[in-house]
C-alpha positions as CSV (number, residue, x, y, z in Angstrom):
1,M,-27.9,366.2,71.5
2,A,-29.3,363.3,70.3
3,R,-32.7,363.2,69.7
4,T,-34.1,359.6,70.2
5,K,-37.4,360.0,71.6
6,V,-38.9,363.2,69.5
7,R,-39.9,363.7,65.8
8,P,-39.3,366.8,64.0
9,L,-42.7,368.8,63.3
10,G,-41.9,368.4,59.6
11,H,-39.3,370.1,57.2
12,C,-38.6,373.1,54.9
13,T,-40.7,372.4,51.6
14,R,-37.6,374.3,49.7
15,C,-34.8,372.7,51.0
16,T,-35.8,369.4,53.1
17,R,-34.0,370.6,57.0
18,D,-36.0,369.1,59.6
19,F,-38.4,371.6,61.7
20,W,-37.9,371.2,65.5
21,E,-40.2,372.5,67.8
22,D,-37.5,373.5,70.4
23,A,-35.0,374.9,68.1
24,D,-33.4,378.3,68.5
25,D,-34.8,379.7,65.3
26,A,-38.4,378.2,65.7
27,S,-39.7,381.8,66.2
28,R,-38.5,382.4,62.5
29,W,-40.3,379.3,60.5
30,N,-43.1,380.1,58.3
31,T,-46.2,378.1,59.0
32,E,-48.0,377.3,55.3
33,F,-51.7,376.5,55.6
34,V,-54.2,376.1,52.8
35,Q,-57.9,376.2,53.7
36,G,-57.1,376.0,57.7
37,H,-54.6,372.7,56.8
38,V,-51.3,373.0,57.5
39,V,-49.2,371.8,54.2
40,G,-45.6,372.6,54.6
41,Y,-42.9,374.9,56.4
42,L,-40.8,377.5,55.6
43,C,-37.5,377.8,57.3
44,P,-35.8,381.4,57.7
45,E,-33.0,381.0,55.0
46,C,-35.6,380.0,52.4
47,Q,-38.5,382.7,52.9
48,T,-38.3,385.8,50.3
49,P,-38.2,389.4,52.2
50,E,-41.8,389.2,50.8
51,E,-42.8,386.3,53.3
52,N,-41.4,387.3,56.0
53,A,-43.0,390.7,55.7
54,E,-46.1,388.8,55.5
55,A,-45.7,386.5,58.5
56,E,-44.4,390.0,60.4
57,V,-47.8,391.2,60.4
58,K,-49.6,388.1,60.5
59,A,-48.3,387.2,63.7
60,A,-48.9,390.4,64.6
61,M,-52.1,390.3,63.8
62,L,-53.5,386.9,64.4
63,D,-52.8,384.4,67.4
64,Y,-51.2,381.3,66.7
65,T,-50.0,380.6,69.8
66,H,-53.7,379.1,70.5
67,T,-54.8,377.0,67.4
68,T,-58.0,375.2,68.0
69,P,-58.7,372.1,64.9
70,D,-62.1,372.4,63.7
71,A,-65.0,369.3,63.0
72,D,-63.0,368.9,59.9
73,G,-59.9,369.3,61.4
74,R,-58.6,372.9,59.4
75,Q,-56.9,374.9,62.3
76,K,-59.0,377.7,63.8
77,V,-56.8,380.8,64.3
78,A,-58.4,384.0,66.2
79,P,-57.2,387.4,65.9
80,V,-54.8,388.7,69.5
81,G,-57.0,389.9,71.7
82,G,-60.1,388.1,70.3
83,W,-61.6,384.2,70.2
84,H,-62.0,381.2,68.2
85,T,-63.9,379.4,71.1
86,V,-66.6,380.1,73.7
87,T,-67.0,377.9,76.7
88,A,-69.1,378.1,79.4
89,L,-66.9,377.9,83.1
90,E,-67.2,378.5,86.4
91,H,-65.6,381.7,87.7
92,P,-64.3,381.9,91.8
93,L,-65.4,385.5,92.1
94,V,-69.1,384.8,90.7
95,R,-69.2,382.0,92.8
96,E,-67.8,383.8,95.9
97,D,-69.5,386.8,95.5
98,K,-73.0,386.8,95.2
99,S,-73.3,390.1,93.9
100,V,-71.5,389.5,90.5
101,H,-73.7,387.9,88.5
102,L,-71.8,387.0,84.8
103,A,-67.6,387.7,84.4
104,L,-67.1,387.5,80.3
105,A,-63.5,387.6,79.9
106,V,-60.9,386.6,76.7
107,E,-58.1,384.1,77.8
108,S,-55.4,381.8,75.3
109,A,-58.2,382.6,72.5
110,E,-61.0,381.6,74.4
111,L,-64.2,383.4,75.6
112,R,-64.9,382.2,79.0
113,V,-68.2,382.8,80.7
114,A,-69.3,382.6,84.1
115,V,-72.4,382.9,85.8
116,G,-74.0,382.1,89.3
117,P,-77.4,380.8,90.4
118,Q,-78.2,384.3,91.3
119,S,-78.1,385.5,87.7
120,D,-81.1,386.5,85.7
121,A,-81.6,383.6,83.3
122,R,-82.3,386.3,80.7
123,L,-78.9,387.7,80.8
124,H,-78.6,385.6,77.2
125,E,-80.5,388.1,75.6
126,L,-77.7,390.7,75.9
127,F,-75.4,388.3,74.0
128,D,-75.2,387.1,70.3
129,G,-74.3,384.3,68.6
130,P,-72.4,381.3,70.4
131,C,-71.9,383.3,73.2
132,A,-75.6,383.7,73.5
133,T,-75.9,379.6,73.6
134,A,-73.4,379.6,76.2
135,V,-74.7,381.6,78.6
136,R,-78.0,380.0,78.2
137,T,-76.5,376.9,78.6
138,A,-74.4,377.9,81.5
139,L,-77.8,379.8,83.5
140,E,-79.9,376.6,82.9
141,R,-77.3,374.5,84.1
142,E,-77.0,376.6,87.6
143,Q,-81.2,376.9,87.4
144,A,-80.8,380.6,87.5
145,L,-84.6,382.2,87.4
146,P,-86.1,384.8,85.5
147,G,-85.9,388.6,86.9
148,Q,-87.1,392.2,85.8
149,R,-84.1,393.6,86.6
150,S,-82.5,396.6,84.4
151,I,-79.1,396.9,82.9
152,I,-77.2,400.1,83.1
153,Y,-73.8,400.2,81.7
154,N,-70.6,401.5,83.6
155,P,-67.0,401.8,81.9
156,M,-64.8,401.1,85.2
157,D,-60.8,402.2,85.8
158,G,-58.3,399.1,86.7
159,L,-60.7,396.7,84.9
160,G,-58.8,394.9,81.9
161,P,-59.7,395.6,78.3
162,D,-61.1,392.2,78.2
163,T,-63.5,391.3,80.9
164,V,-66.5,392.9,81.7
165,L,-68.6,392.3,84.6
166,L,-72.1,392.2,85.8
167,V,-72.4,393.5,89.3
168,E,-75.3,394.1,91.4
169,D,-76.4,398.1,91.3
170,H,-75.5,398.6,94.9
171,A,-72.0,397.1,95.0
172,L,-70.9,400.1,92.8
173,C,-73.5,402.6,93.5
174,E,-72.0,405.4,96.2
175,D,-75.6,405.8,98.0
176,G,-75.5,402.0,98.4
177,E,-79.2,402.5,97.4
178,D,-80.6,398.9,95.2
179,R,-82.2,400.3,92.4
180,G,-83.2,397.3,90.8
181,E,-80.7,397.8,88.1
182,L,-77.9,395.5,87.6
183,M,-74.4,396.9,86.4
184,L,-72.2,395.8,83.1
185,C,-69.1,397.1,84.1
186,F,-66.1,397.6,81.9
187,S,-62.8,399.0,80.8
188,P,-63.1,402.1,79.4
189,S,-59.6,400.5,77.0
190,L,-62.5,397.9,76.5
191,S,-61.0,395.2,73.4
192,P,-63.0,396.0,70.4
193,Y,-63.2,391.9,70.3
194,L,-65.6,391.9,73.1
195,L,-68.2,393.9,71.4
196,A,-68.5,390.9,68.8
197,A,-70.1,388.8,71.8
198,F,-73.2,391.2,72.4
199,A,-76.2,391.4,70.6
200,P,-75.7,394.2,68.4
201,P,-78.3,396.9,69.8
202,V,-76.0,396.4,73.7
203,A,-72.8,396.6,71.4
204,E,-73.9,400.1,70.4
205,T,-75.0,401.1,73.6
206,I,-71.5,400.3,74.9
207,R,-69.9,402.3,71.9
208,S,-72.3,405.2,72.8
209,V,-71.3,404.7,76.8
210,L,-67.5,404.6,76.0
211,R,-67.5,407.4,73.3
212,V,-69.5,409.7,75.8
213,A,-67.1,408.9,78.3
């Protein structure tokens, strides 16, 4: 089949064979990076056994499917189950269910944060680094007001390991009584990468709860 409208991504730096993204063996090619920049490719035939083994290990640990360039054009690669980008987005669960104050989930190497106007404007204090900034921005956009509610921690069966929800206490308590608490709900098999989103004391509390559970 003639290729007239597309160009190869590149070529093997050793044998100069063209690298086509849709080729049958495309997944077996190695991409060579130097300080985050793509500098070449290695076809399966030109890889040494050591290079092939190294690529297998990296493919198991790093998510090369969802890379993103930084301001200098370097490709950022997240660990499998982790993220390289934090984004504040709307979420139908937060928007439609007023008992859900915050949803935190990892998808396509992106940490996605959603809050509603019913949320506590102080929730950003639970988080660390870029996640805290994203939560604060989302809360300001939603015009959430500061409150005085306390947080309790609840491992929740059925919740995915890459998702954390902050919900009203009375939505989950057996007696249905609202004690002025919010419940931070997460899976008993929570992804360890999600702990990096939280402020150190919060992350340690989650670890302690998981150890007890």
